[in-house]
C-alpha positions as semicolon CSV with decimal commas, in nm:
position;residue;x (nm);y (nm);z (nm)
1;M;2,594;0,130;-2,548
2;S;2,876;0,006;-2,332
3;D;2,929;0,137;-1,983
4;D;3,229;0,371;-1,943
5;K;3,366;0,255;-1,608
6;T;3,604;0,553;-1,591
7;K;3,307;0,789;-1,553
8;V;3,110;0,723;-1,237
9;G;2,828;0,911;-1,073
10;G;2,578;1,149;-1,227
11;Q;2,362;1,002;-1,499
12;D;2,522;0,660;-1,468
13;R;2,359;0,610;-1,128
14;A;2,015;0,693;-1,266
15;R;2,025;0,437;-1,548
16;I;2,013;0,059;-1,557
17;N;2,242;-0,116;-1,802
18;I;2,095;-0,465;-1,840
19;D;2,393;-0,568;-2,053
20;E;2,625;-0,555;-1,750
21;D;2,581;-0,859;-1,525
22;Y;2,684;-0,675;-1,209
23;E;2,432;-0,396;-1,273
24;L;2,158;-0,644;-1,349
25;A;2,231;-0,825;-1,022
26;D;2,257;-0,504;-0,817
27;W;1,935;-0,348;-0,949
28;S;1,746;-0,677;-0,922
29;K;1,847;-0,702;-0,558
30;K;1,759;-0,336;-0,490
31;F;1,410;-0,374;-0,636
32;G;1,356;-0,727;-0,502
33;V;1,278;-0,879;-0,842
34;S;1,431;-1,143;-1,066
35;K;1,674;-1,044;-1,339
36;E;1,415;-1,147;-1,597
37;R;1,149;-0,924;-1,438
38;L;1,394;-0,633;-1,434
39;K;1,470;-0,684;-1,804
40;E;1,095;-0,683;-1,877
41;A;1,053;-0,357;-1,685
42;V;1,342;-0,190;-1,869
43;A;1,194;-0,305;-2,200
44;A;0,858;-0,156;-2,100
45;V;0,965;0,185;-1,965
46;G;1,330;0,240;-2,056
47;D;1,650;0,237;-1,854
48;R;1,580;0,519;-1,607
49;A;1,587;0,369;-1,258
50;S;1,306;0,593;-1,129
51;R;1,070;0,483;-1,408
52;V;1,161;0,117;-1,365
53;E;1,099;0,143;-0,990
54;S;0,758;0,304;-1,043
55;Y;0,666;0,042;-1,300
56;L;0,763;-0,245;-1,072
57;Q;0,578;-0,097;-0,774
58;S;0,261;-0,051;-0,975
59;R;0,265;-0,416;-1,081
60;R;0,307;-0,585;-0,742
């Protein structure tokens, strides 16, 4: 699904779109992981940022 850049806030902030380079870079920096590691986490638990964060923290 492509990101609708005209609609910001709400659910968009709680999800990680790994198909958008800027989001991949921003979330990778926020969680302190590589882009590849972030993609693995999203594949494992889905695109919800809270789930990805928990997953990454449990695997450090």
